[in-house]
C-alpha positions as CSV (number, residue, x, y, z in Angstrom):
1,D,-181.5,145.3,73.6
2,P,-182.9,146.2,77.1
3,D,-184.1,149.7,76.0
4,Q,-186.0,148.3,73.0
5,F,-187.4,145.5,75.2
6,L,-188.9,147.9,77.7
7,S,-190.2,150.2,75.0
8,N,-192.4,147.4,73.8
9,F,-194.4,147.3,77.0
10,T,-196.6,150.0,78.5
11,A,-196.1,150.6,82.2
12,P,-197.1,149.4,84.7
13,I,-195.6,146.0,84.2
14,I,-194.2,143.2,86.3
15,L,-190.8,141.8,85.6
16,D,-190.5,138.4,87.3
17,E,-187.2,136.7,88.3
18,I,-185.3,139.9,87.7
19,Q,-182.1,138.3,89.0
20,Y,-181.7,136.5,85.7
21,V,-181.5,139.7,83.7
22,P,-179.5,142.3,85.7
23,E,-178.7,144.0,82.3
24,L,-182.2,145.4,82.4
25,L,-181.5,147.5,85.4
26,P,-179.6,150.4,83.7
27,A,-182.4,150.6,81.1
28,L,-185.0,150.6,83.9
29,K,-183.1,153.5,85.5
30,R,-183.4,155.5,82.3
31,K,-187.1,154.7,82.0
32,V,-187.8,155.7,85.6
33,D,-186.0,159.0,85.2
34,E,-188.2,159.8,82.2
35,I,-191.5,159.4,84.0
36,D,-193.1,160.8,87.2
37,T,-195.5,158.0,87.9
38,K,-194.6,155.9,91.0
39,G,-194.9,152.1,90.9
40,S,-194.5,151.8,87.1
41,Y,-192.2,148.7,87.4
42,L,-192.6,145.8,89.9
43,L,-189.5,143.7,90.0
44,T,-189.8,140.2,91.7
45,G,-187.4,137.4,92.3
46,S,-186.4,134.6,94.6
47,Q,-182.8,135.6,94.9
48,N,-180.9,138.8,95.7
49,I,-177.4,137.5,95.5
50,S,-176.6,138.7,92.0
51,V,-178.8,141.8,91.8
52,I,-178.4,143.6,95.1
53,R,-175.2,145.3,94.0
54,E,-176.7,146.3,90.7
55,I,-179.8,147.6,92.4
56,S,-177.8,149.7,94.8
57,E,-175.7,151.1,91.9
58,S,-178.4,151.4,89.2
59,L,-181.6,152.2,91.1
60,A,-180.4,154.0,94.2
61,G,-183.2,156.3,95.4
62,R,-185.5,155.0,92.8
63,V,-186.6,151.6,94.3
64,G,-188.3,150.3,97.4
65,I,-187.5,146.8,98.5
66,I,-190.1,144.6,100.2
67,E,-189.2,141.1,101.4
68,L,-192.1,138.7,101.3
69,E,-191.5,135.9,103.7
70,G,-193.9,132.9,104.4
71,M,-197.5,133.6,105.4
72,T,-198.6,133.9,109.0
73,P,-201.5,131.7,110.3
74,Y,-203.6,134.8,110.3
75,E,-203.0,135.4,106.6
76,I,-203.7,131.8,105.8
77,S,-207.0,132.1,107.7
78,N,-207.9,135.4,105.9
79,K,-207.4,137.4,109.1
80,H,-205.2,140.0,107.5
81,D,-206.0,142.7,110.1
82,Q,-204.5,140.6,113.0
83,N,-201.2,141.9,114.4
84,W,-200.9,141.4,118.1
85,V,-197.3,142.5,118.0
86,K,-198.4,146.0,117.1
87,S,-200.7,146.2,120.1
88,Y,-198.1,144.7,122.4
89,L,-195.4,147.2,121.4
90,E,-197.6,150.3,121.3
91,D,-199.5,149.9,124.6
92,S,-198.8,146.8,126.8
93,E,-201.4,147.8,129.3
94,C,-204.2,148.0,126.7
95,F,-202.8,144.8,125.1
96,C,-203.3,143.0,128.4
97,M,-206.9,144.2,128.6
98,K,-207.6,143.0,125.1
99,L,-206.3,139.6,125.9
100,T,-208.9,139.1,128.7
101,N,-211.6,138.9,126.1
102,T,-209.5,137.5,123.3
103,K,-210.5,134.7,120.9
104,L,-208.3,132.0,119.4
105,L,-207.7,131.7,115.7
106,E,-210.2,129.3,114.1
107,S,-208.5,126.8,111.8
108,N,-209.3,123.4,110.3
109,K,-205.8,122.3,111.1
110,T,-204.2,121.2,114.4
111,L,-201.1,122.9,115.6
112,Y,-199.0,119.9,114.5
113,E,-200.6,120.0,111.1
114,T,-200.0,123.8,110.8
115,I,-196.3,123.5,111.7
116,W,-195.8,120.4,109.5
117,A,-197.4,122.2,106.5
118,G,-195.3,125.4,106.9
119,S,-196.0,128.8,105.5
120,L,-195.3,128.6,101.8
121,P,-198.3,130.0,99.9
122,G,-198.0,127.3,97.2
123,L,-199.2,124.7,99.6
124,I,-202.4,126.4,100.9
125,E,-204.7,124.7,98.3
126,M,-202.8,121.5,98.1
127,S,-203.6,118.1,99.8
128,P,-201.2,116.9,102.4
129,E,-200.5,113.9,100.3
130,V,-198.5,116.0,97.8
131,Y,-196.5,118.1,100.4
132,S,-193.5,115.8,100.2
133,A,-193.4,116.0,96.4
134,F,-193.8,119.8,96.6
135,F,-190.9,120.2,99.0
136,Q,-188.7,117.7,97.0
137,S,-189.3,119.8,93.8
138,Y,-188.7,123.0,95.8
139,I,-185.3,121.8,97.0
140,Q,-184.3,120.4,93.7
141,T,-185.3,123.6,91.9
142,Y,-183.7,125.8,94.5
143,I,-180.4,124.0,94.5
144,E,-180.1,123.1,90.8
145,R,-181.3,126.4,89.5
146,D,-180.7,129.3,91.9
147,V,-177.7,128.1,93.9
148,R,-175.8,126.7,91.0
149,M,-176.4,129.9,89.0
150,F,-175.4,132.4,91.7
151,A,-172.8,130.6,93.8
152,E,-169.7,128.6,93.0
153,I,-170.7,125.3,94.6
154,N,-169.0,122.3,93.1
155,D,-170.6,119.6,95.2
156,L,-174.4,120.1,95.1
157,G,-174.9,116.8,97.0
158,L,-172.8,118.1,99.9
159,F,-174.7,121.4,99.8
160,S,-178.0,119.5,100.1
161,R,-176.7,117.7,103.2
162,F,-175.6,121.0,104.6
163,V,-179.1,122.5,104.2
164,A,-180.7,119.5,105.9
165,L,-178.1,119.7,108.7
166,L,-178.7,123.4,109.2
167,A,-182.5,122.8,109.5
168,A,-181.8,120.7,112.6
169,Y,-180.0,123.6,114.2
170,S,-183.0,126.0,113.9
171,A,-183.8,127.9,117.1
172,Q,-180.4,127.3,118.5
173,E,-177.2,129.3,119.0
174,I,-175.0,128.7,116.0
175,N,-171.4,127.7,116.3
176,K,-170.4,127.8,112.6
177,A,-167.1,125.9,113.2
178,H,-168.9,123.0,114.7
179,I,-171.6,122.8,112.0
180,G,-169.1,122.7,109.2
181,R,-167.0,120.1,111.0
182,D,-169.9,117.7,111.1
183,I,-169.8,117.3,107.3
184,G,-166.2,118.2,106.6
185,L,-166.5,121.9,105.8
186,S,-164.0,124.6,106.8
187,P,-165.3,127.5,108.9
188,K,-164.9,129.8,105.9
189,Q,-166.9,127.6,103.6
190,T,-169.6,127.1,106.3
191,D,-169.9,130.8,106.7
192,K,-170.2,131.3,102.9
193,W,-172.9,128.7,102.6
194,I,-174.9,130.1,105.5
195,E,-174.7,133.5,103.7
196,I,-176.1,131.9,100.6
197,L,-179.0,130.6,102.5
198,K,-179.6,134.0,104.2
199,Y,-179.6,135.9,100.9
200,S,-181.9,133.3,99.3
201,Y,-184.5,133.7,102.2
202,Q,-184.0,130.2,103.7
203,W,-182.3,131.2,106.9
204,Q,-182.1,134.2,109.2
205,E,-180.2,134.9,112.5
206,L,-181.0,136.8,115.7
207,P,-177.9,138.6,117.2
208,A,-177.1,138.1,120.8
209,F,-178.2,140.9,123.2
210,S,-175.9,142.7,125.6
211,S,-176.1,146.1,127.1
212,N,-172.6,146.6,125.6
213,V,-173.0,147.2,121.8
214,I,-169.7,145.5,121.1
215,K,-170.7,142.4,123.0
216,R,-173.9,142.1,120.9
217,I,-171.7,141.5,117.9
218,A,-169.3,139.2,119.7
219,K,-171.7,136.5,121.0
220,K,-173.2,133.7,119.0
221,P,-176.3,134.4,117.0
222,K,-179.4,132.2,117.1
223,G,-180.2,130.6,113.8
224,L,-183.7,130.3,112.4
225,F,-184.9,128.2,109.4
226,M,-187.6,130.3,107.7
227,D,-190.1,127.6,106.9
228,T,-191.1,124.8,109.3
229,G,-192.7,122.7,106.6
230,L,-189.4,122.6,104.7
231,L,-187.6,121.9,108.0
232,C,-189.9,118.9,108.7
233,Y,-189.3,117.6,105.1
234,L,-185.5,117.9,105.4
235,Q,-185.6,116.1,108.7
236,K,-187.8,113.3,107.2
237,I,-190.7,113.9,109.5
238,S,-193.4,112.2,107.5
239,S,-196.6,113.4,109.2
240,P,-198.0,115.7,111.8
241,E,-198.4,112.7,114.2
242,S,-194.7,112.0,113.8
243,L,-193.8,115.6,114.6
244,A,-195.8,115.4,117.8
245,A,-193.4,112.7,119.1
246,H,-190.2,113.9,117.4
247,P,-187.2,115.1,119.4
248,L,-187.2,118.3,117.2
249,W,-190.8,119.2,118.2
250,G,-189.7,121.9,120.6
251,R,-187.3,123.5,118.1
252,A,-190.0,123.3,115.4
253,F,-192.5,125.0,117.6
254,E,-190.1,127.7,118.6
255,S,-189.0,128.2,115.0
256,F,-192.7,128.5,114.0
257,C,-193.5,131.1,116.7
258,L,-190.3,133.1,116.1
259,N,-190.9,133.3,112.4
260,N,-194.5,134.5,112.9
261,I,-193.5,137.1,115.4
262,L,-190.8,138.5,113.2
263,R,-193.2,138.6,110.2
264,L,-195.7,140.5,112.2
265,A,-193.1,142.9,113.6
266,K,-191.5,143.5,110.2
267,A,-194.9,144.6,108.9
268,L,-195.0,147.6,111.2
269,D,-194.1,151.1,110.0
270,T,-191.2,151.1,112.5
271,P,-190.1,147.5,113.1
272,P,-188.2,146.8,116.3
273,N,-184.7,145.4,116.7
274,F,-184.5,141.7,117.3
275,Y,-182.2,139.8,119.7
276,H,-181.9,136.7,121.7
277,W,-180.2,136.5,125.1
278,R,-178.3,133.8,127.0
279,S,-176.3,134.3,130.2
280,A,-173.1,132.6,131.1
281,G,-175.0,130.6,133.7
282,G,-177.4,129.2,131.0
283,A,-180.5,131.5,131.6
284,E,-182.0,132.5,128.3
285,V,-184.7,134.5,126.6
286,D,-185.7,133.3,123.1
287,L,-186.5,136.7,121.6
288,I,-186.2,140.3,122.7
289,L,-187.9,143.1,120.8
290,E,-186.4,146.6,121.2
291,R,-188.4,149.7,120.2
292,D,-188.5,153.3,121.6
293,G,-185.9,152.4,124.2
294,V,-188.0,149.6,125.7
295,F,-187.0,145.9,125.6
296,Y,-189.7,143.3,125.5
297,P,-188.7,139.7,126.4
298,I,-190.5,136.8,124.9
299,E,-190.1,133.1,125.8
300,I,-191.6,130.2,123.8
301,K,-192.6,126.9,125.5
302,S,-193.8,123.9,123.6
303,S,-196.1,122.7,126.4
304,S,-199.8,123.2,127.2
305,K,-199.3,124.1,130.8
306,L,-196.9,126.7,132.4
307,S,-195.7,127.4,135.9
308,K,-193.8,130.2,137.6
309,H,-190.7,128.1,137.0
310,D,-191.0,128.9,133.3
311,T,-190.5,132.6,134.0
312,R,-186.9,132.2,135.3
313,G,-185.3,133.3,132.0
314,I,-187.2,136.6,131.9
315,I,-186.7,137.1,135.6
316,S,-182.9,136.6,135.2
317,F,-182.9,139.0,132.2
318,R,-184.5,141.7,134.4
319,E,-182.0,141.0,137.3
320,T,-179.1,141.2,134.9
321,Y,-180.0,144.5,133.4
322,P,-181.7,146.5,136.2
323,K,-180.9,149.9,134.6
324,I,-182.6,149.4,131.2
325,N,-186.3,149.8,130.5
326,I,-187.8,146.3,130.3
327,G,-191.5,146.0,129.2
328,L,-194.1,143.3,129.7
329,G,-192.7,139.8,129.2
330,L,-194.6,137.1,127.3
331,I,-194.5,133.3,127.4
332,I,-196.1,131.9,124.2
333,Y,-197.2,128.3,124.7
334,T,-199.5,125.6,123.2
335,G,-202.3,126.1,125.7
336,S,-205.6,128.0,125.2
337,E,-205.8,130.5,128.1
338,T,-204.2,133.9,128.8
339,Y,-203.1,134.6,132.4
340,A,-200.5,136.3,134.5
341,L,-197.6,134.2,135.7
342,N,-196.3,137.2,137.8
343,E,-196.7,140.9,137.7
344,N,-194.3,141.2,134.7
345,V,-194.9,138.1,132.7
346,L,-198.0,137.0,130.8
347,A,-198.8,133.5,129.4
348,M,-200.3,133.8,125.9
349,P,-201.5,131.1,123.5
350,W,-199.7,130.9,120.2
351,N,-202.9,131.5,118.2
352,V,-204.5,134.5,119.9
353,C,-206.6,137.0,117.9
354,V,-206.2,140.5,119.3
């Protein structure tokens, strides 16, 4: 009896894992309509596959949805006021001036340790010796509980292999037909399983950019695994030292930086649009932020030293679209200094505090 259940608790209350009891939503609607107080009910959950339709039908105009992704390095270090993306988008000239006197984030972890650990808050107080057991339990719980409950997947072992395979494709353009073919899936089944991972906050995609709106939809998206710690576990990277020499190091660093930029950008009152860009000739820009009619190109390089050669992607982007308003370009890298590579491109360490 949902109405009787809710009547036994005085608001405000938290209803955790709401996806397991969608029958509560009509009763919640009646409760919310009876009171004027905002924020009386906080609904939390790790899935939105089953409840998003019910929320749109039952609580339309009565609920605000906040997606909590992994933590940024600033949050883990208790620097909650840090958001360089905000300064970058609001005033690039002022942003450049701030960077001349900037400090780097202080942390007791190396870059390799930070990426290998990932961003899940449950790991912050744990010893690295238990990370593997944590991720193993996370995968087992996610697949055996959430996926089996909300998706018709007959072969959980194959789905586990698919998740691990997709982790290796993070920070790349995604050809869904090729991914599925590697493990014997049809394009339709591959697309369905990717959607499951997107709706359960394990995977996201950046659409391809083009000045033609139709072309933005037609080109391949760039896929992004949403936690690098889980990515490393699925690829059996056993330590930060192993990550440093691993063939996936570049993709792991790019995934790490992209995720953090997107998290900072989504925290803004007006988040930008997100794209990636790749030309027919192979020139590419890892991320493009669009806000107020200005396009901000960002490249990510997993090296400690840069040269003007590293600006070729951003230069090609400017040359390809001479009629659009393109703002200051950034190249985020593993070094420790901020400096201009040319008049339109700035080299910036991954861990700046602005």
